[in-house]
TITIBA-379628 format. One record per residue (C-alpha): x, y, z; residue in three letters; residue number from 0. Coordinates in steps of 0.25 Angstrom, whole numbers, plus 5000, padded with zeros to 4 digits. Layout:
REM TITIBA-379628
+------+------+------+-----+-----+
!    x !    y !    z ! res !   n !
+------+------+------+-----+-----+
!    X !    Y !    Z ! ALA ! NUM !
...
+------+------+------+-----+-----+
//
This chain:
REM TITIBA-379628
+------+------+------+-----+-----+
!    x !    y !    z ! res !   n !
+------+------+------+-----+-----+
! 5040 ! 4992 ! 5064 ! MET !   0 !
! 5040 ! 4988 ! 5049 ! LYS !   1 !
! 5027 ! 4986 ! 5041 ! PHE !   2 !
! 5022 ! 4977 ! 5036 ! PRO !   3 !
! 5026 ! 4964 ! 5041 ! LYS !   4 !
! 5029 ! 4953 ! 5030 ! PRO !   5 !
! 5018 ! 4942 ! 5028 ! GLY !   6 !
! 5004 ! 4941 ! 5024 ! VAL !   7 !
! 4996 ! 4953 ! 5029 ! VAL !   8 !
! 4981 ! 4954 ! 5025 ! HIS !   9 !
! 4975 ! 4967 ! 5031 ! ASP !  10 !
! 4962 ! 4972 ! 5025 ! GLN !  11 !
! 4962 ! 4984 ! 5035 ! ASP !  12 !
! 4975 ! 4988 ! 5031 ! TYR !  13 !
! 4972 ! 4987 ! 5016 ! LEU !  14 !
! 4959 ! 4995 ! 5018 ! GLU !  15 !
! 4967 ! 5006 ! 5026 ! TRP !  16 !
! 4978 ! 5006 ! 5014 ! ILE !  17 !
! 4967 ! 5008 ! 5004 ! GLU !  18 !
! 4962 ! 5020 ! 5011 ! ARG !  19 !
! 4975 ! 5027 ! 5011 ! ARG !  20 !
! 4980 ! 5037 ! 5000 ! PRO !  21 !
! 4988 ! 5032 ! 4988 ! CYS !  22 !
! 5003 ! 5031 ! 4992 ! VAL !  23 !
! 5006 ! 5038 ! 4979 ! VAL !  24 !
! 4996 ! 5049 ! 4976 ! CYS !  25 !
! 4988 ! 5050 ! 4989 ! GLY !  26 !
! 4974 ! 5047 ! 4983 ! ARG !  27 !
! 4963 ! 5040 ! 4990 ! LEU !  28 !
! 4952 ! 5032 ! 4984 ! LYS !  29 !
! 4959 ! 5033 ! 4970 ! ALA !  30 !
! 4956 ! 5022 ! 4959 ! GLY !  31 !
! 4945 ! 5012 ! 4957 ! PHE !  32 !
! 4942 ! 5009 ! 4971 ! LYS !  33 !
! 4938 ! 5023 ! 4974 ! GLN !  34 !
! 4937 ! 5021 ! 4989 ! ASP !  35 !
! 4951 ! 5017 ! 4992 ! LYS !  36 !
! 4965 ! 5015 ! 4986 ! ASN !  37 !
! 4972 ! 5002 ! 4982 ! ASP !  38 !
! 4981 ! 4995 ! 4992 ! ALA !  39 !
! 4994 ! 4991 ! 4984 ! HIS !  40 !
! 5001 ! 4979 ! 4990 ! HIS !  41 !
! 5016 ! 4981 ! 4990 ! VAL !  42 !
! 5025 ! 4968 ! 4989 ! ASN !  43 !
! 5035 ! 4966 ! 5000 ! ASP !  44 !
! 5050 ! 4967 ! 4997 ! LYS !  45 !
! 5050 ! 4951 ! 4998 ! SER !  46 !
! 5042 ! 4950 ! 4986 ! GLY !  47 !
! 5030 ! 4945 ! 4993 ! GLY !  48 !
! 5016 ! 4948 ! 4988 ! SER !  49 !
! 5010 ! 4961 ! 4994 ! ALA !  50 !
! 4996 ! 4955 ! 4993 ! LYS !  51 !
! 4999 ! 4947 ! 5006 ! PHE !  52 !
! 5003 ! 4960 ! 5014 ! ASN !  53 !
! 4992 ! 4970 ! 5015 ! ASP !  54 !
! 5001 ! 4979 ! 5024 ! LYS !  55 !
! 5010 ! 4981 ! 5011 ! ARG !  56 !
! 4999 ! 4989 ! 5004 ! ALA !  57 !
! 4999 ! 5004 ! 5000 ! LEU !  58 !
! 4988 ! 5013 ! 4996 ! PRO !  59 !
! 4987 ! 5017 ! 4981 ! MET !  60 !
! 4977 ! 5023 ! 4972 ! CYS !  61 !
! 4973 ! 5015 ! 4960 ! TRP !  62 !
! 4981 ! 5023 ! 4951 ! ASP !  63 !
! 4994 ! 5021 ! 4958 ! HIS !  64 !
! 4992 ! 5007 ! 4962 ! HIS !  65 !
! 4990 ! 5004 ! 4947 ! ARG !  66 !
! 5002 ! 5012 ! 4943 ! GLU !  67 !
! 5011 ! 5004 ! 4953 ! GLY !  68 !
! 5006 ! 4991 ! 4946 ! HIS !  69 !
! 5009 ! 4996 ! 4932 ! GLN !  70 !
! 5023 ! 5002 ! 4935 ! ILE !  71 !
! 5028 ! 4993 ! 4946 ! GLY !  72 !
! 5029 ! 4996 ! 4960 ! TRP !  73 !
! 5044 ! 4999 ! 4961 ! ILE !  74 !
! 5042 ! 5009 ! 4950 ! THR !  75 !
! 5030 ! 5014 ! 4956 ! PHE !  76 !
! 5037 ! 5017 ! 4970 ! GLN !  77 !
! 5048 ! 5024 ! 4963 ! LYS !  78 !
! 5039 ! 5033 ! 4954 ! LYS !  79 !
! 5030 ! 5037 ! 4966 ! HIS !  80 !
! 5042 ! 5038 ! 4976 ! ASN !  81 !
! 5036 ! 5027 ! 4985 ! LEU !  82 !
! 5042 ! 5017 ! 4995 ! ASP !  83 !
! 5031 ! 5006 ! 4997 ! PHE !  84 !
! 5038 ! 5000 ! 5009 ! GLU !  85 !
! 5038 ! 5013 ! 5016 ! ILE !  86 !
! 5024 ! 5016 ! 5013 ! LEU !  87 !
! 5020 ! 5002 ! 5017 ! ILE !  88 !
! 5026 ! 5003 ! 5030 ! GLU !  89 !
! 5020 ! 5017 ! 5033 ! ALA !  90 !
! 5006 ! 5013 ! 5029 ! PHE !  91 !
! 5007 ! 5001 ! 5039 ! ASN !  92 !
! 5012 ! 5010 ! 5050 ! ILE !  93 !
! 5001 ! 5020 ! 5048 ! ILE !  94 !
! 4991 ! 5009 ! 5047 ! TYR !  95 !
! 4996 ! 5002 ! 5060 ! GLU !  96 !
! 4996 ! 5015 ! 5068 ! ARG !  97 !
! 4982 ! 5019 ! 5063 ! SER !  98 !
! 4977 ! 5006 ! 5068 ! ASN !  99 !
! 4982 ! 5007 ! 5082 ! LEU ! 100 !
! 4972 ! 5006 ! 5094 ! PRO ! 101 !
+------+------+------+-----+-----+
//
């Protein structure tokens, strides 16, 4: 099963869950201006669609790394930190779905 499915997905529970996960780069929790949680960075899909329309394409990042990605660009950011956003998105979606099974 592939995650996430295309289309508009607004899921506040998922976003709150993502914001409580450690930063995908450094592993910090509660880092930055919002001392109680991390940022949910929305990743654009490969078709160029707006990521803001799909909350299931969000990844947890501390404020420092979220800001760095916007500054240097997300392709450069992924290379610098040896990340693959597509694999991470799929993994977080699977973990979330399995953690919410009855």
